[in-house]
SEPADREN-109108 format. One line per field, with one value per residue (C-alpha): residue in three letters; x, y, z. Coordinates in Angstrom, 1 decimal, m for minus. Layout:
<pts>
residuo <- (Ala/...)
c1 <- (X/...)
c2 <- (Y/...)
c3 <- (Z/...)
</pts>
This chain:
<pts>
residuo <- (Met/Thr/Leu/Arg/Thr/Met/Leu/Val/Ala/Leu/Cys/Leu/Ala/Ala/Ala/Ala/Ser/Leu/Pro/Ala/Trp/Ala/Ala/Ser/Ala/Pro/Lys/Val/Ser/Val/Asp/Ser/Val/Asp/Ala/Leu/Ser/Val/Pro/Asp/Arg/Pro/Phe/Asp/Glu/Thr/Ala/Asn/Ala/Asp/Lys/Ala/Ile/Asp/Ala/Ala/Phe/Ala/Gln/Ala/Ser/His/Glu/Arg/Lys/Arg/Val/Leu/Ile/Asp/Leu/Gly/Gly/Asn/Trp/Cys/Ala/Asp/Cys/Arg/Ile/Leu/Ser/Ala/Val/Met/Ala/Leu/Pro/Glu/Met/Arg/Ser/Phe/Leu/Asn/Ala/His/Tyr/Val/Val/Val/Lys/Val/Asp/Val/Gly/Arg/Phe/Asp/Arg/Asn/Leu/Gln/Val/Pro/Ala/Arg/Phe/Gly/Ile/Thr/Glu/Arg/Leu/Glu/Gly/Val/Pro/Ser/Ile/Leu/Ile/Ala/Thr/Pro/Asp/Gly/Lys/Leu/Val/Asp/Gln/Gly/His/Ile/Ala/Ala/Leu/Asp/Asp/Ala/Arg/Ala/Met/Thr/Pro/Gln/Ala/Ile/Ala/Asp/Trp/Leu/Ala/Ser/Trp/Thr/Lys)
c1 <- (m31.7/m35.3/m37.0/m37.3/m33.5/m32.8/m35.0/m33.3/m29.9/m30.9/m32.2/m29.1/m26.9/m28.9/m28.6/m24.8/m24.7/m26.8/m25.7/m23.5/m26.2/m28.8/m29.5/m28.6/m31.5/m32.5/m31.7/m35.1/m36.0/m37.7/m36.1/m39.2/m42.6/m44.0/m42.9/m45.0/m48.3/m50.2/m53.0/m56.4/m57.3/m54.3/m56.0/m58.8/m61.3/m63.2/m60.2/m59.9/m56.7/m56.2/m56.6/m54.2/m51.6/m51.8/m51.3/m48.3/m46.6/m47.1/m45.7/m42.8/m41.9/m41.9/m39.9/m37.6/m38.6/m39.7/m43.2/m43.8/m47.2/m48.2/m50.8/m52.6/m55.7/m57.0/m57.5/m53.8/m51.6/m48.4/m49.9/m50.8/m47.3/m45.6/m47.8/m46.7/m43.0/m43.5/m45.3/m42.3/m41.0/m37.6/m39.2/m41.7/m38.8/m36.8/m39.8/m40.8/m37.2/m37.1/m40.6/m44.1/m46.1/m49.5/m51.5/m53.9/m56.5/m56.8/m59.4/m59.2/m57.5/m60.7/m60.3/m58.0/m56.2/m55.9/m53.0/m50.6/m51.8/m50.6/m47.1/m47.6/m48.6/m51.8/m51.5/m52.8/m50.6/m48.4/m49.4/m49.8/m48.3/m47.0/m44.7/m44.4/m41.5/m41.4/m39.5/m41.4/m41.9/m43.7/m40.9/m41.2/m37.8/m38.5/m39.9/m39.7/m39.4/m42.8/m43.8/m40.5/m42.3/m45.4/m44.1/m43.4/m44.2/m41.2/m38.9/m37.3/m38.3/m34.7/m34.7/m37.8/m36.1/m33.0/m35.1/m36.9/m33.6/m32.2/m34.6/m33.8/m31.9)
c2 <- (59.0/60.0/62.5/65.0/64.7/65.2/68.3/69.8/69.1/70.7/73.8/74.1/73.7/76.3/78.7/78.2/79.4/82.5/85.4/88.0/90.6/88.5/89.6/87.3/85.4/85.9/83.2/81.6/80.8/77.5/74.5/72.6/73.2/71.3/74.2/76.7/78.2/77.6/80.0/78.6/81.2/83.3/84.3/86.9/85.3/88.6/90.8/92.7/91.1/93.6/96.6/95.1/94.3/97.8/99.3/96.9/98.0/101.7/101.2/99.1/101.7/104.4/102.3/100.6/97.1/94.0/92.8/89.3/87.9/84.8/82.8/80.2/79.0/78.5/74.8/74.2/73.0/74.1/77.6/77.8/76.6/79.2/81.9/80.7/80.9/84.4/85.5/84.7/88.0/87.7/86.8/89.7/92.1/90.7/90.6/94.2/95.4/93.8/93.2/94.5/91.3/90.6/87.4/86.4/83.7/81.6/79.3/75.9/77.3/79.1/82.6/85.6/83.8/87.1/87.8/85.2/86.0/89.5/88.0/85.8/82.7/81.6/77.9/76.3/76.9/73.9/74.1/76.4/78.2/79.8/82.8/85.6/88.0/91.1/94.3/97.5/98.0/94.6/92.3/88.8/87.8/84.2/82.9/79.1/78.9/80.1/76.7/76.1/76.4/74.3/71.6/73.9/71.3/69.2/72.2/73.6/77.2/78.2/76.7/78.8/81.9/81.2/80.8/84.0/85.8/84.6/86.8/90.1/92.7)
c3 <- (194.3/194.7/192.4/195.3/195.9/192.2/192.1/195.1/193.7/190.4/192.2/194.2/191.1/189.3/192.3/192.3/188.7/189.1/186.9/188.6/188.3/190.2/193.8/196.6/197.8/201.4/203.9/204.5/208.2/207.5/205.9/204.7/203.4/206.4/208.6/206.7/207.6/204.4/203.5/202.5/199.9/198.7/195.4/195.2/192.8/192.4/191.7/188.4/187.1/184.2/186.5/189.1/186.4/184.9/188.3/189.0/185.8/186.6/190.1/188.7/186.2/188.9/191.4/188.7/189.7/187.9/187.9/189.3/188.3/190.3/188.3/190.4/192.0/195.6/194.8/194.1/196.9/195.2/194.7/198.4/199.4/197.1/198.7/202.1/201.2/199.6/202.8/205.1/206.5/204.9/201.6/201.8/202.4/199.5/197.1/198.0/197.3/193.8/192.5/192.4/193.0/191.6/192.4/189.6/190.0/186.9/188.4/186.9/183.8/182.8/184.3/183.5/180.7/178.9/181.4/180.0/176.5/177.1/177.1/174.1/176.0/174.2/174.8/177.9/180.9/181.7/185.3/188.3/189.9/186.8/187.4/184.9/185.5/183.4/183.1/183.8/180.0/179.7/178.4/179.8/181.1/182.3/179.0/179.0/182.8/183.9/185.3/187.2/190.6/189.7/192.0/194.9/197.5/196.3/196.7/199.8/200.7/200.1/196.6/195.8/197.2/195.1/192.0/192.6/193.2/189.9/188.0/189.7/187.7)
</pts>
């Protein structure tokens, strides 16, 4: 069994054991990352991350959604692949229904590190993309799992959708 096959099997097993309160993941229209249109620069390197995050939490509180903070960099293939999956029409619709999404450029682990520190993550990020999912009042709900998508290129788009669905309320 290859590593990729094992990862897919683990993702599928995890999806099968989702909590009853988790939303059903959308059926993704593409079956492999090779079928995606991958963006060159999904992260705005000049954005004010703190301002964007504050606005996301205010919106999430008003709309009763969770906040999904996508930490990554334009140099990272896995970050770009994750962005492509999240941009699929069915995923955009699903994410808009359950999350307020903020993309934060962390450069090469040298920019905007105050964002993970805000959630008690003061050590170097394990990898990117790192996904922080928080309640509107700022409680991190995916503690210990933030690097689960850091090998997005080895996952199917459906496995990514299933993982994101597992953190909905």
